[in-house]
Biopython code that builds the backbone (N, CA, C, O; Angstrom):
import numpy as np
from Bio.PDB.StructureBuilder import StructureBuilder

atoms = [
    (1, "MET", "N", (0.834, -1.293, 0.193)),
    (1, "MET", "CA", (0.208, -0.311, 0.173)),
    (1, "MET", "C", (0.519, 1.059, -0.110)),
    (1, "MET", "O", (1.044, 1.262, 0.985)),
    (2, "THR", "N", (0.638, 2.358, -0.795)),
    (2, "THR", "CA", (1.585, 3.263, -0.711)),
    (2, "THR", "C", (0.503, 4.480, -1.051)),
    (2, "THR", "O", (-0.624, 4.248, -1.489)),
    (3, "ASN", "N", (0.995, 5.755, -0.793)),
    (3, "ASN", "CA", (0.792, 6.806, -0.454)),
    (3, "ASN", "C", (0.508, 7.554, -1.757)),
    (3, "ASN", "O", (0.110, 8.718, -1.713)),
    (4, "ASP", "N", (0.706, 6.907, -2.932)),
    (4, "ASP", "CA", (0.681, 7.496, -4.277)),
    (4, "ASP", "C", (-0.549, 6.968, -5.420)),
    (4, "ASP", "O", (-0.769, 7.437, -6.537)),
    (5, "SER", "N", (-1.105, 6.065, -4.863)),
    (5, "SER", "CA", (-2.388, 5.739, -5.349)),
    (5, "SER", "C", (-3.775, 5.074, -4.699)),
    (5, "SER", "O", (-3.899, 5.127, -3.476)),
    (6, "PRO", "N", (-4.621, 4.568, -5.351)),
    (6, "PRO", "CA", (-5.494, 4.552, -3.846)),
    (6, "PRO", "C", (-5.943, 3.228, -3.192)),
    (6, "PRO", "O", (-6.476, 2.365, -3.890)),
    (7, "VAL", "N", (-5.798, 3.093, -2.234)),
    (7, "VAL", "CA", (-5.909, 2.118, -1.892)),
    (7, "VAL", "C", (-7.592, 0.801, -1.603)),
    (7, "VAL", "O", (-8.771, 0.837, -1.250)),
    (8, "LYS", "N", (-6.592, -0.110, -2.041)),
    (8, "LYS", "CA", (-7.920, -1.333, -1.575)),
    (8, "LYS", "C", (-7.601, -1.984, -0.786)),
    (8, "LYS", "O", (-6.497, -2.508, -0.633)),
    (9, "LEU", "N", (-9.052, -2.094, 0.207)),
    (9, "LEU", "CA", (-8.893, -3.283, 1.571)),
    (9, "LEU", "C", (-9.472, -4.365, 1.047)),
    (9, "LEU", "O", (-10.110, -4.172, 0.012)),
    (10, "THR", "N", (-9.431, -5.387, 1.448)),
    (10, "THR", "CA", (-9.794, -6.587, 2.082)),
    (10, "THR", "C", (-10.615, -6.702, 2.876)),
    (10, "THR", "O", (-10.207, -6.599, 4.033)),
    (11, "ASN", "N", (-12.529, -7.032, 2.637)),
    (11, "ASN", "CA", (-13.062, -6.792, 3.955)),
    (11, "ASN", "C", (-12.598, -7.483, 5.451)),
    (11, "ASN", "O", (-13.162, -7.221, 6.514)),
    (12, "ALA", "N", (-11.513, -8.369, 5.307)),
    (12, "ALA", "CA", (-10.992, -8.858, 6.595)),
    (12, "ALA", "C", (-10.194, -7.369, 7.114)),
    (12, "ALA", "O", (-10.446, -7.060, 8.279)),
    (13, "GLU", "N", (-9.325, -6.498, 6.400)),
    (13, "GLU", "CA", (-8.605, -5.356, 6.771)),
    (13, "GLU", "C", (-9.609, -4.881, 7.246)),
    (13, "GLU", "O", (-9.865, -5.222, 8.401)),
    (14, "LEU", "N", (-10.670, -3.805, 6.461)),
    (14, "LEU", "CA", (-11.560, -3.072, 7.270)),
    (14, "LEU", "C", (-11.997, -3.873, 8.370)),
    (14, "LEU", "O", (-11.867, -3.077, 9.300)),
    (15, "LYS", "N", (-12.348, -4.730, 8.768)),
    (15, "LYS", "CA", (-12.655, -4.951, 9.806)),
    (15, "LYS", "C", (-12.096, -4.998, 10.954)),
    (15, "LYS", "O", (-12.803, -4.872, 11.954)),
    (16, "GLN", "N", (-11.149, -5.126, 11.034)),
    (16, "GLN", "CA", (-9.497, -4.619, 11.560)),
    (16, "GLN", "C", (-9.411, -3.744, 12.126)),
    (16, "GLN", "O", (-9.232, -3.563, 13.331)),
    (17, "TYR", "N", (-9.618, -2.621, 10.721)),
    (17, "TYR", "CA", (-9.035, -1.282, 11.081)),
    (17, "TYR", "C", (-10.632, -0.583, 11.560)),
    (17, "TYR", "O", (-10.812, 0.601, 11.843)),
    (18, "ARG", "N", (-11.311, -1.285, 11.555)),
    (18, "ARG", "CA", (-12.912, -0.639, 11.963)),
    (18, "ARG", "C", (-12.920, -0.743, 13.543)),
    (18, "ARG", "O", (-13.300, 0.161, 14.287)),
    (19, "ALA", "N", (-12.407, -2.075, 13.975)),
    (19, "ALA", "CA", (-12.159, -2.456, 15.411)),
    (19, "ALA", "C", (-10.949, -1.606, 16.136)),
    (19, "ALA", "O", (-10.810, -1.442, 17.348)),
    (20, "LEU", "N", (-10.180, -1.149, 15.167)),
    (20, "LEU", "CA", (-8.783, -0.420, 15.907)),
    (20, "LEU", "C", (-9.733, 1.313, 16.112)),
    (20, "LEU", "O", (-9.671, 2.048, 17.097)),
    (21, "ALA", "N", (-10.396, 1.505, 15.055)),
    (21, "ALA", "CA", (-11.018, 2.642, 14.979)),
    (21, "ALA", "C", (-12.044, 2.987, 15.976)),
    (21, "ALA", "O", (-12.558, 4.103, 15.893)),
    (22, "HIS", "N", (-12.301, 2.423, 16.628)),
    (22, "HIS", "CA", (-13.597, 2.220, 17.165)),
    (22, "HIS", "C", (-13.516, 3.076, 18.273)),
    (22, "HIS", "O", (-14.562, 3.700, 18.455)),
    (23, "LYS", "N", (-12.276, 3.400, 19.375)),
    (23, "LYS", "CA", (-12.267, 4.017, 20.205)),
    (23, "LYS", "C", (-11.167, 5.522, 20.028)),
    (23, "LYS", "O", (-10.614, 6.264, 20.839)),
    (24, "LEU", "N", (-11.226, 5.464, 18.719)),
    (24, "LEU", "CA", (-10.430, 7.014, 18.403)),
    (24, "LEU", "C", (-11.174, 7.862, 18.291)),
    (24, "LEU", "O", (-12.195, 7.379, 17.802)),
    (25, "GLN", "N", (-11.340, 9.375, 18.536)),
    (25, "GLN", "CA", (-12.035, 10.730, 18.341)),
    (25, "GLN", "C", (-11.928, 11.332, 17.203)),
    (25, "GLN", "O", (-10.855, 11.077, 16.655)),
    (26, "PRO", "N", (-12.647, 12.069, 16.589)),
    (26, "PRO", "CA", (-11.945, 12.824, 15.201)),
    (26, "PRO", "C", (-10.666, 14.167, 15.843)),
    (26, "PRO", "O", (-10.534, 14.980, 16.758)),
    (27, "VAL", "N", (-10.130, 13.781, 14.918)),
    (27, "VAL", "CA", (-8.728, 14.715, 15.217)),
    (27, "VAL", "C", (-9.451, 15.908, 13.979)),
    (27, "VAL", "O", (-8.606, 16.785, 13.802)),
    (28, "VAL", "N", (-10.161, 16.058, 13.495)),
    (28, "VAL", "CA", (-10.559, 16.904, 12.730)),
    (28, "VAL", "C", (-12.082, 17.552, 12.725)),
    (28, "VAL", "O", (-12.884, 17.062, 13.520)),
    (29, "THR", "N", (-12.453, 18.473, 11.990)),
    (29, "THR", "CA", (-13.594, 18.760, 12.185)),
    (29, "THR", "C", (-13.996, 19.412, 11.052)),
    (29, "THR", "O", (-13.439, 20.509, 11.037)),
    (30, "ILE", "N", (-14.650, 19.272, 10.159)),
    (30, "ILE", "CA", (-15.084, 20.119, 8.651)),
    (30, "ILE", "C", (-16.696, 20.670, 8.523)),
    (30, "ILE", "O", (-17.706, 20.012, 8.276)),
    (31, "ALA", "N", (-16.584, 21.782, 8.723)),
    (31, "ALA", "CA", (-17.419, 22.644, 8.515)),
    (31, "ALA", "C", (-18.153, 23.291, 7.504)),
    (31, "ALA", "O", (-18.063, 22.823, 6.369)),
    (32, "GLY", "N", (-18.931, 24.372, 7.715)),
    (32, "GLY", "CA", (-19.301, 25.398, 6.870)),
    (32, "GLY", "C", (-18.300, 25.760, 5.854)),
    (32, "GLY", "O", (-18.552, 25.559, 4.665)),
    (33, "ASN", "N", (-17.142, 26.296, 6.243)),
    (33, "ASN", "CA", (-15.966, 26.194, 5.106)),
    (33, "ASN", "C", (-15.650, 25.379, 4.381)),
    (33, "ASN", "O", (-14.643, 25.744, 3.775)),
    (34, "GLY", "N", (-15.913, 24.609, 4.152)),
    (34, "GLY", "CA", (-15.745, 23.133, 3.657)),
    (34, "GLY", "C", (-14.219, 22.498, 3.496)),
    (34, "GLY", "O", (-13.669, 22.473, 4.597)),
    (35, "LEU", "N", (-13.564, 22.091, 2.659)),
    (35, "LEU", "CA", (-11.879, 21.931, 2.754)),
    (35, "LEU", "C", (-10.967, 23.069, 2.026)),
    (35, "LEU", "O", (-10.616, 23.160, 0.849)),
    (36, "SER", "N", (-10.697, 23.948, 3.209)),
    (36, "SER", "CA", (-10.211, 24.996, 2.944)),
    (36, "SER", "C", (-8.622, 24.263, 3.093)),
    (36, "SER", "O", (-8.448, 23.098, 3.451)),
    (37, "GLU", "N", (-7.744, 25.046, 2.800)),
    (37, "GLU", "CA", (-6.348, 24.519, 2.704)),
    (37, "GLU", "C", (-5.610, 24.022, 3.852)),
    (37, "GLU", "O", (-4.681, 23.214, 3.888)),
    (38, "ASN", "N", (-6.475, 24.955, 5.225)),
    (38, "ASN", "CA", (-5.509, 24.903, 6.521)),
    (38, "ASN", "C", (-6.668, 23.239, 6.982)),
    (38, "ASN", "O", (-6.540, 22.624, 8.040)),
    (39, "VAL", "N", (-7.468, 22.949, 6.108)),
    (39, "VAL", "CA", (-7.969, 21.911, 6.854)),
    (39, "VAL", "C", (-7.672, 20.691, 6.093)),
    (39, "VAL", "O", (-7.770, 19.649, 6.741)),
    (40, "LEU", "N", (-7.295, 20.580, 4.735)),
    (40, "LEU", "CA", (-6.427, 19.707, 4.244)),
    (40, "LEU", "C", (-4.742, 19.400, 4.989)),
    (40, "LEU", "O", (-4.244, 18.304, 5.248)),
    (41, "ALA", "N", (-4.203, 20.651, 5.176)),
    (41, "ALA", "CA", (-2.897, 20.430, 5.226)),
    (41, "ALA", "C", (-3.193, 20.019, 6.692)),
    (41, "ALA", "O", (-2.155, 19.408, 6.943)),
    (42, "GLU", "N", (-4.183, 19.941, 8.187)),
    (42, "GLU", "CA", (-3.859, 19.151, 9.105)),
    (42, "GLU", "C", (-4.654, 17.751, 8.889)),
    (42, "GLU", "O", (-4.577, 16.900, 9.776)),
    (43, "ILE", "N", (-5.201, 17.576, 8.049)),
    (43, "ILE", "CA", (-5.747, 16.649, 7.315)),
    (43, "ILE", "C", (-4.240, 15.530, 7.454)),
    (43, "ILE", "O", (-3.948, 14.766, 8.375)),
    (44, "GLU", "N", (-3.599, 15.776, 6.332)),
    (44, "GLU", "CA", (-2.134, 15.610, 6.088)),
    (44, "GLU", "C", (-1.484, 15.402, 7.131)),
    (44, "GLU", "O", (-0.900, 14.401, 7.544)),
    (45, "ARG", "N", (-1.647, 16.625, 7.619)),
    (45, "ARG", "CA", (-0.427, 15.862, 9.054)),
    (45, "ARG", "C", (-0.952, 14.637, 10.006)),
    (45, "ARG", "O", (-0.095, 13.916, 10.516)),
    (46, "ALA", "N", (-2.439, 14.364, 10.278)),
    (46, "ALA", "CA", (-3.077, 13.857, 10.807)),
    (46, "ALA", "C", (-2.522, 12.594, 10.523)),
    (46, "ALA", "O", (-1.892, 11.855, 11.278)),
    (47, "LEU", "N", (-2.986, 12.359, 8.755)),
    (47, "LEU", "CA", (-2.923, 11.015, 8.432)),
    (47, "LEU", "C", (-1.496, 10.569, 8.503)),
    (47, "LEU", "O", (-1.316, 9.472, 9.031)),
    (48, "ASP", "N", (-0.247, 11.346, 7.981)),
    (48, "ASP", "CA", (1.591, 11.107, 8.249)),
    (48, "ASP", "C", (1.268, 10.497, 9.678)),
    (48, "ASP", "O", (1.213, 9.285, 9.885)),
    (49, "ASP", "N", (1.041, 11.573, 10.735)),
    (49, "ASP", "CA", (1.353, 10.809, 12.404)),
    (49, "ASP", "C", (0.749, 9.710, 12.594)),
    (49, "ASP", "O", (1.109, 8.729, 13.245)),
    (50, "HIS", "N", (-0.547, 9.967, 11.780)),
    (50, "HIS", "CA", (-1.337, 8.398, 12.696)),
    (50, "HIS", "C", (-1.772, 7.435, 11.880)),
    (50, "HIS", "O", (-1.981, 6.345, 12.412)),
    (51, "GLU", "N", (-1.984, 7.550, 10.624)),
    (51, "GLU", "CA", (-2.372, 6.647, 9.585)),
    (51, "GLU", "C", (-3.615, 6.489, 9.856)),
    (51, "GLU", "O", (-4.157, 6.354, 8.759)),
    (52, "LEU", "N", (-4.356, 6.429, 10.630)),
    (52, "LEU", "CA", (-5.820, 5.521, 10.988)),
    (52, "LEU", "C", (-6.572, 7.350, 11.427)),
    (52, "LEU", "O", (-5.957, 7.915, 12.332)),
    (53, "ILE", "N", (-7.177, 7.748, 11.121)),
    (53, "ILE", "CA", (-8.063, 9.163, 11.807)),
    (53, "ILE", "C", (-9.211, 9.235, 11.650)),
    (53, "ILE", "O", (-9.656, 8.807, 10.585)),
    (54, "LYS", "N", (-9.936, 9.682, 12.436)),
    (54, "LYS", "CA", (-11.794, 9.967, 12.150)),
    (54, "LYS", "C", (-11.602, 11.746, 11.940)),
    (54, "LYS", "O", (-10.871, 12.610, 12.424)),
    (55, "ILE", "N", (-12.789, 11.692, 10.860)),
    (55, "ILE", "CA", (-12.851, 13.067, 10.557)),
    (55, "ILE", "C", (-14.440, 13.346, 10.887)),
    (55, "ILE", "O", (-15.284, 12.513, 10.556)),
    (56, "LYS", "N", (-14.801, 14.575, 11.565)),
    (56, "LYS", "CA", (-16.075, 14.854, 11.834)),
    (56, "LYS", "C", (-16.411, 15.689, 10.538)),
    (56, "LYS", "O", (-15.620, 16.482, 10.027)),
    (57, "VAL", "N", (-17.666, 15.420, 10.071)),
    (57, "VAL", "CA", (-17.869, 16.311, 8.680)),
    (57, "VAL", "C", (-19.413, 16.771, 9.286)),
    (57, "VAL", "O", (-20.318, 15.961, 9.489)),
    (58, "ALA", "N", (-19.484, 17.843, 9.463)),
    (58, "ALA", "CA", (-20.436, 18.650, 10.081)),
    (58, "ALA", "C", (-21.305, 19.791, 8.816)),
    (58, "ALA", "O", (-21.549, 20.982, 9.014)),
    (59, "VAL", "N", (-21.628, 19.030, 7.594)),
    (59, "VAL", "CA", (-22.190, 20.145, 6.863)),
    (59, "VAL", "C", (-23.228, 20.219, 6.268)),
    (59, "VAL", "O", (-23.188, 20.840, 5.206)),
    (60, "GLY", "N", (-24.271, 19.751, 6.612)),
    (60, "GLY", "CA", (-25.688, 19.265, 6.486)),
    (60, "GLY", "C", (-26.001, 18.329, 5.574)),
    (60, "GLY", "O", (-25.731, 17.134, 5.695)),
    (61, "GLU", "N", (-26.574, 18.837, 4.641)),
    (61, "GLU", "CA", (-26.941, 17.300, 3.821)),
    (61, "GLU", "C", (-26.065, 16.254, 3.288)),
    (61, "GLU", "O", (-24.936, 16.397, 2.818)),
    (62, "ARG", "N", (-26.818, 15.077, 3.444)),
    (62, "ARG", "CA", (-26.220, 13.870, 2.840)),
    (62, "ARG", "C", (-25.589, 14.168, 2.037)),
    (62, "ARG", "O", (-24.408, 14.376, 2.312)),
    (63, "GLU", "N", (-26.057, 14.342, 0.622)),
    (63, "GLU", "CA", (-25.467, 14.283, -0.466)),
    (63, "GLU", "C", (-24.064, 15.131, -0.713)),
    (63, "GLU", "O", (-23.141, 14.967, -1.511)),
    (64, "LEU", "N", (-24.386, 16.394, 0.626)),
    (64, "LEU", "CA", (-22.919, 17.323, 0.107)),
    (64, "LEU", "C", (-22.031, 16.689, 1.648)),
    (64, "LEU", "O", (-21.093, 17.207, 2.254)),
    (65, "ARG", "N", (-22.558, 15.776, 1.844)),
    (65, "ARG", "CA", (-21.749, 15.443, 2.891)),
    (65, "ARG", "C", (-20.867, 13.563, 2.535)),
    (65, "ARG", "O", (-20.012, 12.874, 3.090)),
    (66, "ASP", "N", (-21.563, 13.478, 1.571)),
    (66, "ASP", "CA", (-20.883, 11.986, 1.025)),
    (66, "ASP", "C", (-20.038, 12.619, -0.356)),
    (66, "ASP", "O", (-19.208, 11.893, -0.902)),
    (67, "GLN", "N", (-20.331, 14.177, -0.947)),
    (67, "GLN", "CA", (-19.381, 14.601, -1.820)),
    (67, "GLN", "C", (-18.292, 14.997, -1.340)),
    (67, "GLN", "O", (-17.232, 15.051, -1.963)),
    (68, "LEU", "N", (-18.494, 15.358, -0.002)),
    (68, "LEU", "CA", (-16.768, 16.316, 0.668)),
    (68, "LEU", "C", (-16.220, 15.058, 1.359)),
    (68, "LEU", "O", (-15.026, 15.058, 1.660)),
    (69, "ILE", "N", (-16.986, 13.974, 1.640)),
    (69, "ILE", "CA", (-15.816, 12.800, 1.959)),
    (69, "ILE", "C", (-14.961, 12.479, 0.869)),
    (69, "ILE", "O", (-13.762, 12.756, 0.911)),
    (70, "ASP", "N", (-15.554, 11.846, -0.222)),
    (70, "ASP", "CA", (-15.334, 11.481, -1.316)),
    (70, "ASP", "C", (-14.116, 12.337, -2.031)),
    (70, "ASP", "O", (-13.105, 11.737, -2.396)),
    (71, "GLU", "N", (-14.221, 13.450, -2.177)),
    (71, "GLU", "CA", (-13.537, 14.303, -2.304)),
    (71, "GLU", "C", (-12.244, 14.791, -1.286)),
    (71, "GLU", "O", (-11.315, 15.532, -1.608)),
    (72, "LEU", "N", (-12.452, 14.218, -0.112)),
    (72, "LEU", "CA", (-11.358, 14.062, 0.765)),
    (72, "LEU", "C", (-10.331, 12.961, 0.571)),
    (72, "LEU", "O", (-9.101, 13.005, 0.559)),
    (73, "ARG", "N", (-11.092, 12.073, 0.439)),
    (73, "ARG", "CA", (-10.511, 10.498, 0.260)),
    (73, "ARG", "C", (-9.289, 10.910, -0.868)),
    (73, "ARG", "O", (-8.060, 10.851, -0.882)),
    (74, "ALA", "N", (-10.268, 11.325, -1.722)),
    (74, "ALA", "CA", (-8.593, 11.139, -3.606)),
    (74, "ALA", "C", (-8.227, 12.263, -3.171)),
    (74, "ALA", "O", (-7.106, 12.142, -3.664)),
    (75, "THR", "N", (-8.167, 13.504, -2.558)),
    (75, "THR", "CA", (-7.061, 14.216, -2.160)),
    (75, "THR", "C", (-6.060, 13.970, -1.601)),
    (75, "THR", "O", (-4.928, 14.208, -2.022)),
    (76, "ALA", "N", (-6.418, 13.350, -0.357)),
    (76, "ALA", "CA", (-5.671, 12.397, 0.351)),
    (76, "ALA", "C", (-4.767, 11.318, 0.463)),
    (76, "ALA", "O", (-3.816, 10.912, 1.132)),
    (77, "LYS", "N", (-5.752, 10.935, -0.835)),
    (77, "LYS", "CA", (-5.158, 9.595, -1.540)),
    (77, "LYS", "C", (-5.197, 8.235, -0.024)),
    (77, "LYS", "O", (-4.354, 7.422, 0.354)),
    (78, "ALA", "N", (-6.435, 8.532, 0.406)),
    (78, "ALA", "CA", (-6.724, 7.793, 1.517)),
    (78, "ALA", "C", (-7.529, 6.685, 1.323)),
    (78, "ALA", "O", (-8.059, 6.670, 0.212)),
    (79, "ALA", "N", (-7.808, 5.691, 2.094)),
    (79, "ALA", "CA", (-9.212, 4.541, 1.649)),
    (79, "ALA", "C", (-9.823, 4.788, 2.778)),
    (79, "ALA", "O", (-9.448, 4.825, 3.950)),
    (80, "LEU", "N", (-10.879, 4.961, 2.217)),
    (80, "LEU", "CA", (-12.016, 5.169, 3.335)),
    (80, "LEU", "C", (-12.498, 3.623, 3.987)),
    (80, "LEU", "O", (-12.856, 2.627, 3.358)),
    (81, "VAL", "N", (-12.362, 3.822, 5.563)),
    (81, "VAL", "CA", (-12.314, 2.499, 6.271)),
    (81, "VAL", "C", (-13.994, 2.091, 6.712)),
    (81, "VAL", "O", (-14.521, 0.980, 6.771)),
    (82, "GLN", "N", (-14.518, 3.328, 6.958)),
    (82, "GLN", "CA", (-15.897, 3.355, 7.311)),
    (82, "GLN", "C", (-16.651, 4.943, 7.649)),
    (82, "GLN", "O", (-16.130, 5.772, 8.395)),
    (83, "ARG", "N", (-17.558, 5.082, 7.154)),
    (83, "ARG", "CA", (-18.371, 6.214, 7.572)),
    (83, "ARG", "C", (-20.086, 5.913, 8.187)),
    (83, "ARG", "O", (-21.108, 5.413, 7.717)),
    (84, "ILE", "N", (-19.647, 6.586, 9.582)),
    (84, "ILE", "CA", (-20.972, 6.446, 10.438)),
    (84, "ILE", "C", (-21.600, 8.140, 10.426)),
    (84, "ILE", "O", (-21.076, 9.128, 10.940)),
    (85, "GLY", "N", (-22.902, 8.047, 9.646)),
    (85, "GLY", "CA", (-23.327, 9.556, 10.176)),
    (85, "GLY", "C", (-22.318, 10.470, 9.503)),
    (85, "GLY", "O", (-21.840, 10.618, 8.379)),
    (86, "ASN", "N", (-22.219, 10.997, 10.663)),
    (86, "ASN", "CA", (-20.885, 12.229, 9.719)),
    (86, "ASN", "C", (-20.016, 12.149, 10.495)),
    (86, "ASN", "O", (-19.645, 13.147, 11.114)),
    (87, "THR", "N", (-19.415, 10.842, 10.685)),
    (87, "THR", "CA", (-17.544, 10.736, 11.299)),
    (87, "THR", "C", (-17.315, 9.334, 9.917)),
    (87, "THR", "O", (-17.942, 8.329, 9.582)),
    (88, "ALA", "N", (-15.934, 10.108, 9.431)),
    (88, "ALA", "CA", (-15.545, 9.085, 8.813)),
    (88, "ALA", "C", (-14.015, 8.734, 8.883)),
    (88, "ALA", "O", (-13.107, 9.507, 9.188)),
    (89, "THR", "N", (-13.942, 7.760, 8.630)),
    (89, "THR", "CA", (-12.634, 7.068, 9.179)),
    (89, "THR", "C", (-11.203, 6.678, 8.017)),
    (89, "THR", "O", (-11.048, 5.915, 7.063)),
    (90, "LEU", "N", (-10.581, 7.415, 8.551)),
    (90, "LEU", "CA", (-9.596, 7.169, 6.607)),
    (90, "LEU", "C", (-8.352, 6.674, 7.170)),
    (90, "LEU", "O", (-7.879, 6.794, 8.300)),
    (91, "LEU", "N", (-7.909, 6.064, 6.079)),
    (91, "LEU", "CA", (-6.765, 5.228, 6.493)),
    (91, "LEU", "C", (-5.578, 5.457, 5.242)),
    (91, "LEU", "O", (-5.622, 4.806, 4.198)),
    (92, "ARG", "N", (-4.644, 6.365, 5.497)),
    (92, "ARG", "CA", (-2.994, 5.904, 4.696)),
    (92, "ARG", "C", (-1.711, 5.336, 5.389)),
    (92, "ARG", "O", (-0.971, 5.889, 6.203)),
    (93, "ARG", "N", (-1.661, 4.320, 4.948)),
    (93, "ARG", "CA", (-0.029, 4.082, 5.578)),
    (93, "ARG", "C", (0.911, 5.412, 5.618)),
    (93, "ARG", "O", (0.990, 6.009, 4.544)),
    (94, "ALA", "N", (1.358, 5.747, 6.301)),
    (94, "ALA", "CA", (3.029, 6.376, 6.600)),
    (94, "ALA", "C", (4.348, 5.604, 5.733)),
    (94, "ALA", "O", (4.366, 4.377, 5.636)),
    (95, "LYS", "N", (5.036, 6.150, 5.347)),
    (95, "LYS", "CA", (6.327, 5.546, 4.653)),
    (95, "LYS", "C", (6.838, 5.141, 5.611)),
    (95, "LYS", "O", (6.811, 3.970, 5.990)),
    (96, "LYS", "N", (7.606, 6.434, 6.365)),
    (96, "LYS", "CA", (7.894, 5.655, 7.908)),
    (96, "LYS", "C", (6.891, 6.112, 8.962)),
    (96, "LYS", "O", (6.571, 7.260, 9.273)),
    (97, "ALA", "N", (6.503, 5.027, 9.400)),
    (97, "ALA", "CA", (5.715, 5.514, 10.864)),
    (97, "ALA", "C", (6.150, 5.569, 12.167)),
    (97, "ALA", "O", (6.790, 4.647, 12.672)),
    (98, "ASP", "N", (5.833, 6.647, 12.791)),
    (98, "ASP", "CA", (6.289, 6.882, 14.253)),
    (98, "ASP", "C", (5.482, 6.036, 14.880)),
    (98, "ASP", "O", (4.302, 6.388, 14.895)),
    (99, "PRO", "N", (5.784, 4.855, 15.497)),
    (99, "PRO", "CA", (5.633, 3.950, 16.656)),
    (99, "PRO", "C", (4.769, 4.759, 17.509)),
    (99, "PRO", "O", (3.557, 4.565, 17.599)),
    (100, "LYS", "N", (5.459, 5.740, 18.182)),
    (100, "LYS", "CA", (4.481, 6.442, 19.185)),
    (100, "LYS", "C", (3.750, 7.516, 18.677)),
    (100, "LYS", "O", (3.818, 8.431, 19.499)),
    (101, "LYS", "N", (3.228, 7.765, 17.919)),
    (101, "LYS", "CA", (2.122, 8.325, 16.756)),
    (101, "LYS", "C", (0.991, 7.615, 16.113)),
    (101, "LYS", "O", (-0.112, 8.131, 15.932)),
    (102, "SER", "N", (1.351, 6.264, 15.736)),
    (102, "SER", "CA", (1.134, 5.866, 14.686)),
    (102, "SER", "C", (-0.117, 4.838, 15.632)),
    (102, "SER", "O", (0.068, 3.863, 16.361)),
    (103, "ASN", "N", (-1.358, 5.534, 15.248)),
    (103, "ASN", "CA", (-2.594, 4.615, 15.803)),
    (103, "ASN", "C", (-2.492, 3.118, 15.310)),
    (103, "ASN", "O", (-3.214, 2.457, 16.057)),
    (104, "LEU", "N", (-1.969, 2.405, 14.477)),
    (104, "LEU", "CA", (-1.877, 1.163, 13.906)),
    (104, "LEU", "C", (-0.692, 0.377, 14.552)),
    (104, "LEU", "O", (-0.820, -0.777, 14.960)),
    (105, "GLN", "N", (0.237, 0.947, 14.601)),
    (105, "GLN", "CA", (1.364, 0.257, 15.097)),
    (105, "GLN", "C", (1.690, 0.326, 16.940)),
    (105, "GLN", "O", (2.626, -0.273, 17.470)),
    (106, "ARG", "N", (0.515, 1.336, 17.809)),
    (106, "ARG", "CA", (0.527, 1.304, 18.651)),
    (106, "ARG", "C", (-0.247, 0.525, 19.314)),
    (106, "ARG", "O", (0.106, 0.043, 20.391)),
    (107, "THR", "N", (-1.587, 0.256, 18.686)),
    (107, "THR", "CA", (-2.456, -0.992, 19.048)),
    (107, "THR", "C", (-2.086, -2.291, 18.611)),
    (107, "THR", "O", (-2.815, -3.237, 18.909)),
    (108, "LEU", "N", (-0.874, -2.498, 17.827)),
    (108, "LEU", "CA", (-0.853, -4.178, 17.480)),
    (108, "LEU", "C", (0.027, -4.951, 18.141)),
    (108, "LEU", "O", (0.074, -6.161, 17.920)),
]
sb = StructureBuilder()
sb.init_structure("model")
sb.init_model(0)
sb.init_chain("A")
sb.init_seg("    ")
for serial, (resi, resn, name, xyz) in enumerate(atoms, 1):
    if name == "N":
        sb.init_residue(resn, " ", resi, " ")
    sb.init_atom(name, np.array(xyz, "f"), 0.0, 1.0, " ", f" {name:<3s}", serial, name[0])
structure = sb.get_structure()
């Protein structure tokens, strides 16, 4: 799995990542301003540091929220692990993960 291409996860991997993400809190909230440069930069930093993150998308209509999550996933080159209501869980493995920060390495 690389940062350069879209990620395909098996059902077993999705199940494992959902279990790991269960206890996580959202690290970024996207609201009325949408995907600003600052929001995208914070998501990039969070994915580089933690690899598996939750994002809260509080923008109203379901179609807009789904479109924003799909755009974010494509922009960040991350895999969508799960989407429940206003919360999306994204995964992007880091090339050199810090075991102290990574949500994947701390829990394995």
